[in-house]
C-alpha positions as CSV (number, residue, x, y, z in Angstrom):
1,X,57.2,20.3,-93.4
2,X,57.5,19.7,-97.0
3,X,53.9,19.2,-98.1
4,X,52.1,22.3,-99.1
5,X,48.3,22.3,-99.5
6,X,47.1,22.5,-103.0
7,X,43.6,21.2,-102.3
8,X,41.6,22.3,-99.3
9,X,38.6,20.1,-99.5
10,X,40.3,16.7,-99.4
11,X,37.4,14.8,-97.5
12,X,40.0,12.8,-95.6
13,X,38.7,14.2,-92.4
14,X,35.1,13.1,-92.9
15,X,35.5,10.2,-90.5
16,X,36.6,12.5,-87.6
17,X,40.4,12.2,-88.0
18,X,43.0,14.6,-89.3
19,X,46.5,14.3,-90.5
20,X,49.5,15.6,-88.5
21,X,52.7,16.8,-90.2
22,X,54.3,13.4,-89.8
23,X,51.4,11.8,-91.8
24,X,50.0,10.2,-88.6
25,X,46.1,10.3,-88.4
26,X,44.6,11.4,-85.1
27,X,41.1,12.1,-83.8
28,X,40.0,15.7,-84.4
29,X,39.1,15.7,-80.7
30,X,42.6,14.9,-79.5
31,X,44.5,17.2,-77.1
32,X,47.0,17.9,-79.8
33,X,44.3,19.1,-82.3
34,X,42.7,21.2,-79.6
35,X,46.1,22.8,-78.9
36,X,46.6,23.4,-82.6
37,X,43.1,24.9,-82.9
38,X,43.6,27.2,-79.9
39,X,46.9,28.5,-81.3
40,X,45.3,29.1,-84.7
41,X,42.4,30.9,-83.0
42,X,44.9,33.1,-81.1
43,X,46.8,33.9,-84.2
44,X,43.5,34.9,-85.9
45,X,42.6,37.2,-83.0
46,X,46.0,38.8,-83.2
47,X,45.3,39.4,-86.9
48,X,42.1,41.1,-85.9
49,X,44.0,43.2,-83.4
50,X,46.3,44.3,-86.2
51,X,43.3,45.7,-88.0
52,X,43.2,48.4,-85.3
53,X,45.4,51.4,-85.0
54,X,48.3,50.4,-82.8
55,X,51.8,51.9,-82.3
56,X,54.4,50.9,-84.9
57,X,56.5,49.0,-82.4
58,X,53.5,47.1,-81.1
59,X,52.5,46.3,-84.7
60,X,56.0,45.0,-85.5
61,X,56.0,42.9,-82.3
62,X,52.6,41.4,-83.0
63,X,53.5,40.5,-86.6
64,X,56.6,38.6,-85.2
65,X,54.3,36.9,-82.7
66,X,52.1,35.7,-85.5
67,X,55.1,34.1,-87.2
68,X,56.2,32.5,-83.9
69,X,52.7,31.2,-83.4
70,X,52.9,29.5,-86.8
71,X,56.2,27.9,-85.6
72,X,54.4,26.8,-82.5
73,X,51.6,25.3,-84.5
74,X,54.1,23.6,-86.8
75,X,55.8,22.1,-83.7
76,X,52.5,20.9,-82.3
77,X,51.6,19.3,-85.7
78,X,54.8,17.2,-85.8
79,X,55.3,15.3,-82.5
80,X,58.9,15.4,-81.4
81,X,59.9,18.3,-83.7
82,X,61.2,21.6,-82.6
83,X,60.4,24.8,-84.4
84,X,59.8,27.3,-81.6
85,X,63.1,28.3,-80.1
86,X,64.0,29.5,-76.6
87,X,65.0,32.9,-78.2
88,X,61.3,33.5,-79.0
89,X,60.4,33.2,-75.3
90,X,63.3,35.6,-74.4
91,X,62.0,38.1,-77.0
92,X,58.6,38.1,-75.2
93,X,60.4,38.6,-71.9
94,X,62.2,41.6,-73.3
95,X,59.0,43.1,-74.8
96,X,57.2,42.6,-71.5
97,X,59.9,44.4,-69.6
98,X,60.0,47.2,-72.2
99,X,56.2,47.9,-72.3
100,X,55.6,47.3,-68.6
101,X,58.2,49.8,-67.6
102,X,56.2,52.6,-69.1
103,X,53.0,51.7,-67.2
104,X,51.9,52.9,-63.8
105,X,51.7,50.2,-61.1
106,X,48.3,48.5,-60.8
107,X,46.5,49.4,-57.6
108,X,43.3,47.6,-58.5
109,X,42.0,44.9,-60.8
110,X,41.1,46.1,-64.3
111,X,38.3,45.0,-66.6
112,X,39.0,43.7,-70.1
113,X,37.7,46.9,-71.6
114,X,38.6,50.3,-72.9
115,X,39.4,50.9,-76.5
116,X,38.6,48.4,-79.2
117,X,42.2,47.6,-79.6
118,X,42.7,47.1,-75.8
119,X,39.6,44.9,-75.6
120,X,40.9,42.8,-78.5
121,X,44.2,42.5,-76.8
122,X,42.3,41.1,-73.7
123,X,40.6,38.6,-76.0
124,X,44.0,37.5,-77.2
125,X,45.1,37.2,-73.6
126,X,42.3,34.9,-72.7
127,X,42.7,32.7,-75.8
128,X,46.5,32.5,-75.1
129,X,45.6,31.2,-71.6
130,X,43.3,28.6,-73.0
131,X,45.9,27.5,-75.5
132,X,48.4,27.3,-72.6
133,X,46.0,25.1,-70.6
134,X,45.6,22.7,-73.5
135,X,49.3,22.6,-74.2
136,X,49.9,21.8,-70.5
137,X,47.3,19.0,-70.7
138,X,48.9,17.7,-73.8
139,X,52.3,17.7,-72.1
140,X,50.8,15.6,-69.3
141,X,49.9,12.9,-71.9
142,X,52.8,13.2,-74.4
143,X,56.3,14.5,-74.4
144,X,56.4,18.1,-75.7
145,X,59.1,20.7,-75.6
146,X,59.1,23.5,-72.9
147,X,59.1,26.4,-75.3
148,X,55.4,26.1,-76.5
149,X,54.1,26.2,-72.9
150,X,56.5,29.0,-71.9
151,X,55.7,31.1,-75.0
152,X,52.0,31.0,-74.4
153,X,52.4,31.9,-70.8
154,X,54.6,34.9,-71.6
155,X,52.3,35.9,-74.5
156,X,49.2,36.0,-72.3
157,X,51.1,38.3,-69.9
158,X,52.3,40.4,-72.8
159,X,48.7,40.8,-74.2
160,X,47.6,42.1,-70.7
161,X,50.4,44.6,-70.7
162,X,49.7,45.6,-74.3
163,X,46.0,46.1,-73.5
164,X,47.1,48.6,-70.9
165,X,49.4,50.3,-73.4
166,X,46.7,50.5,-76.0
167,X,44.2,52.0,-73.5
168,X,46.7,54.8,-72.9
169,X,47.6,55.4,-76.5
170,X,45.4,58.5,-76.8
171,X,45.5,59.6,-73.2
172,X,43.0,57.0,-71.9
173,X,43.3,54.8,-68.9
174,X,42.5,51.3,-67.7
175,X,38.9,50.5,-66.8
176,X,38.9,49.7,-63.1
177,X,36.8,47.1,-61.4
178,X,34.3,48.6,-59.0
179,X,34.7,46.2,-56.1
180,X,32.3,46.6,-53.2
181,X,34.9,45.2,-50.9
182,X,37.5,47.8,-52.1
183,X,34.9,50.6,-51.9
184,X,34.1,49.6,-48.3
185,X,37.7,49.3,-47.4
186,X,38.5,52.8,-48.8
187,X,35.5,54.3,-47.0
188,X,36.7,53.1,-43.7
189,X,40.3,54.4,-44.2
């Protein structure tokens, strides 16, 4: 990845194509470009989450995630190249175990709501899931490494857990779904 952008408006994409890191031109509507765009959007949403007040360890984790998402994007931009390592997936597994251990067990579904930070974490979760779906679709069409798909899968789980952590930061709680079925079930018990 030796080329650095010195000019942003190059006009080379005016015909509906864009250049990959290996100088190959592809349609801006290709699965690879959709995957790159979703990963970029996810990274931007994490940047927005970092504008909120979050615990120091969560902030440090999310900054590292942003760097790994750049690696993931770089890997997607150069077919056949590996930038995202298996260790990055393991780091998310460890973070998931750490943060989930402090949370009460879920008894009901929760809404993507609560504090601004928690709601933004839920937005990150849903964008991570979309990025994962596009990476899976790309993997059905072209050979890609396992780590990008696995990383996005773990990251979406982590964002769900972090939303719960952020809702509890100042003594709050999850926002529970008011299910008619569950209410009827509880009333008959």
